[in-house]
C-alpha positions as CSV (number, residue, x, y, z in Angstrom):
1,X,28.2,33.8,11.1
2,X,26.6,34.2,7.7
3,X,23.0,35.2,6.7
4,X,21.0,33.4,4.4
5,X,19.1,34.9,0.9
6,X,15.3,36.3,1.8
7,X,14.7,33.7,-1.0
8,X,15.9,30.9,0.9
9,X,14.4,32.1,4.5
10,X,11.5,32.3,2.6
11,X,11.3,29.0,1.7
12,X,12.3,27.2,5.3
13,X,9.1,29.0,6.3
14,X,7.0,27.8,3.8
15,X,8.4,24.6,3.8
16,X,7.3,24.7,7.1
17,X,4.3,25.6,7.1
18,X,3.4,23.1,4.8
19,X,5.0,20.4,7.0
20,X,2.9,21.4,9.9
21,X,-0.6,21.4,7.8
22,X,1.1,17.5,7.0
23,X,0.7,16.7,10.2
24,X,-2.9,18.4,10.4
25,X,-4.0,16.9,7.4
26,X,-2.2,12.7,8.1
27,X,-4.5,12.8,11.2
28,X,-8.0,14.4,9.6
29,X,-7.6,12.1,7.0
30,X,-6.1,8.4,6.8
31,X,-5.1,7.7,3.8
32,X,-2.5,10.1,3.9
33,X,-1.1,8.9,6.1
34,X,-1.1,6.0,4.7
35,X,0.2,7.0,1.4
36,X,3.2,9.7,2.7
37,X,4.1,6.3,5.4
38,X,3.9,4.2,2.5
39,X,6.2,7.1,-0.3
40,X,8.9,7.9,2.6
41,X,9.0,3.8,3.1
42,X,9.4,2.6,-0.3
43,X,12.5,5.7,-1.0
44,X,13.8,4.4,1.9
45,X,14.1,1.4,1.5
46,X,15.7,2.4,-2.0
47,X,18.1,4.6,-1.3
48,X,19.2,1.7,1.0
49,X,18.8,-0.7,-2.0
50,X,21.2,1.7,-4.4
51,X,23.5,2.1,-2.1
52,X,23.8,-1.1,-1.0
53,X,24.3,-2.9,-4.8
54,X,26.6,-0.1,-5.7
55,X,29.1,-1.1,-2.2
56,X,28.8,-4.2,-4.0
57,X,29.8,-3.6,-6.7
58,X,32.5,-1.9,-5.3
59,X,36.8,-2.9,-5.1
60,X,36.8,-1.3,-1.8
61,X,35.6,-3.9,0.2
62,X,36.3,-7.1,1.2
63,X,34.3,-10.1,-0.7
64,X,32.1,-11.3,2.4
65,X,31.4,-7.8,3.0
66,X,30.9,-6.9,-0.6
67,X,28.3,-9.9,-1.1
68,X,26.7,-9.0,2.4
69,X,26.1,-5.2,0.2
70,X,24.8,-6.7,-2.6
71,X,22.5,-8.9,-0.7
72,X,20.8,-6.7,0.9
73,X,21.0,-3.7,-1.7
74,X,18.9,-6.2,-3.8
75,X,16.3,-7.5,-0.7
76,X,15.4,-3.7,-0.6
77,X,15.1,-2.9,-3.4
78,X,12.3,-5.9,-3.6
79,X,10.8,-5.4,-0.8
80,X,10.4,-1.1,-2.2
81,X,8.7,-2.5,-5.0
82,X,6.1,-4.8,-3.1
83,X,5.5,-2.1,-0.6
84,X,4.4,0.1,-3.5
85,X,2.0,-2.5,-5.1
86,X,0.9,-4.1,-2.0
87,X,0.5,-0.7,0.4
88,X,-1.5,-2.5,2.7
89,X,2.0,-4.9,3.5
90,X,3.8,-2.2,4.2
91,X,2.1,-0.7,6.1
92,X,1.7,-3.8,8.5
93,X,5.7,-4.2,8.0
94,X,6.3,-0.9,9.0
95,X,3.9,-1.4,12.0
96,X,5.9,-4.8,12.2
97,X,8.8,-2.7,13.1
98,X,7.5,-0.6,15.2
99,X,6.5,-2.9,17.7
100,X,10.2,-4.1,17.8
101,X,11.8,-1.2,18.3
102,X,9.1,-0.4,21.0
103,X,10.0,-4.0,22.3
104,X,14.2,-3.2,22.0
105,X,13.4,0.1,23.7
106,X,11.3,-1.5,26.9
107,X,14.4,-3.9,27.5
108,X,16.9,-1.5,27.3
109,X,14.6,0.1,29.7
110,X,14.8,-2.3,32.5
111,X,18.1,-3.3,32.1
112,X,19.1,-0.1,32.3
113,X,17.3,0.9,34.9
114,X,18.2,-2.3,37.4
115,X,21.6,-2.3,36.8
116,X,22.9,1.9,36.5
117,X,23.6,2.5,40.0
118,X,24.8,5.7,39.1
119,X,21.1,7.2,38.9
120,X,18.8,8.2,41.3
121,X,16.8,5.4,42.8
122,X,13.1,7.4,41.5
123,X,14.8,7.4,38.6
124,X,15.5,3.5,37.9
125,X,12.2,3.1,39.5
126,X,10.4,5.2,36.5
127,X,12.7,3.3,33.9
128,X,12.0,0.1,34.8
129,X,7.8,1.0,34.7
130,X,8.1,2.5,32.0
131,X,10.3,-0.2,30.3
132,X,7.4,-2.6,31.4
133,X,4.2,-0.8,30.0
134,X,6.6,0.4,26.8
135,X,7.0,-3.3,26.6
136,X,3.6,-4.2,27.2
137,X,2.6,-2.2,24.2
138,X,4.8,-3.3,21.9
139,X,3.1,-6.7,22.5
140,X,-0.4,-4.5,22.2
141,X,1.1,-3.2,17.8
142,X,3.0,-6.8,17.3
143,X,-0.4,-9.6,18.1
144,X,-2.3,-6.3,15.6
145,X,0.0,-5.3,12.8
146,X,-2.5,-4.6,10.0
147,X,-4.1,-1.5,9.4
148,X,-7.2,-1.7,11.4
149,X,-10.5,-3.6,11.9
150,X,-12.7,-3.9,9.2
151,X,-16.4,-3.9,10.0
152,X,-18.7,-4.5,7.2
153,X,-22.7,-2.9,7.4
154,X,-24.7,-4.4,4.6
155,X,-28.6,-4.5,5.5
156,X,-30.7,-6.8,3.3
157,X,-33.3,-6.4,1.0
158,X,-36.0,-4.8,0.7
159,X,-38.8,-5.7,-0.7
160,X,-40.6,-2.8,-2.2
161,X,-43.0,-4.0,-4.5
162,X,-43.8,-8.1,-5.7
163,X,-41.2,-9.4,-7.6
164,X,-39.0,-5.6,-7.6
165,X,-36.7,-4.9,-4.7
166,X,-34.6,-1.7,-3.6
167,X,-30.8,-2.7,-3.7
168,X,-28.6,-3.4,-1.0
169,X,-26.3,-0.4,0.8
170,X,-23.7,-0.9,3.0
171,X,-20.7,1.1,3.5
172,X,-17.6,0.3,5.0
173,X,-15.6,1.2,8.4
174,X,-12.0,1.5,9.2
175,X,-10.8,1.3,13.2
176,X,-7.3,1.7,12.9
177,X,-5.2,-0.9,15.9
178,X,-2.8,0.2,18.0
179,X,-0.1,0.2,16.1
180,X,-1.4,1.9,13.0
181,X,-2.6,4.9,15.6
182,X,1.2,5.4,16.3
183,X,2.5,5.4,13.4
184,X,0.5,7.6,12.5
185,X,1.2,9.8,15.5
186,X,5.2,9.6,15.5
187,X,4.7,10.7,11.7
188,X,2.3,13.9,12.1
189,X,5.1,14.6,15.3
190,X,8.1,14.4,12.9
191,X,6.6,17.0,10.1
192,X,5.6,19.3,13.3
193,X,8.9,19.6,14.8
194,X,10.7,19.8,11.4
195,X,8.1,22.3,10.3
196,X,8.7,24.0,13.6
197,X,12.5,24.2,13.1
198,X,12.3,25.3,9.3
199,X,10.2,28.5,10.4
200,X,12.9,29.1,12.9
201,X,15.6,28.8,11.0
202,X,13.8,31.3,8.0
203,X,13.0,33.7,11.2
204,X,16.5,33.5,12.3
205,X,17.7,33.4,8.9
206,X,21.6,32.3,10.1
207,X,23.8,29.3,9.1
């Protein structure tokens, strides 16, 4: 095993620390989470889109597969632009995808627990119970796929002197939905894991 150069190890540790700091910022400031998720989602869609377009324009696949790649690529690029222009739509779409993923994993857990006779009985029962709980959670996510409930407080005009008034004062408060909280949790958890991995790689310095 060869040892990485010092500058590369320092870069790994620095990037790892930045990832952990970003994970903390995501939890403390929901606007950071929105911006980060929108950016990652849009970049991923752009990558998928341009890859699909290049595959569709190439000559290495049959015509029907090339057409499929081309359609997928164009749709991905269009959705990426929509996500950037309308960030709330992007967050809603991410929450829906999360809900569908939870629903799929819940059903898979129930199926594995009910059909895999090689597993221990207690483990099969645990898979079924967790599968049911995940499906219930997925319905909570899918039924409320928006960022959250916006509470609007706007006190009435307060009369100060006859014919004058103090302008109304108000504020907005957002209560995040379950789906959005889960998105933030998984995003920050991913940053923490990648950050720790980068720091450990930088400290060990081995390839």
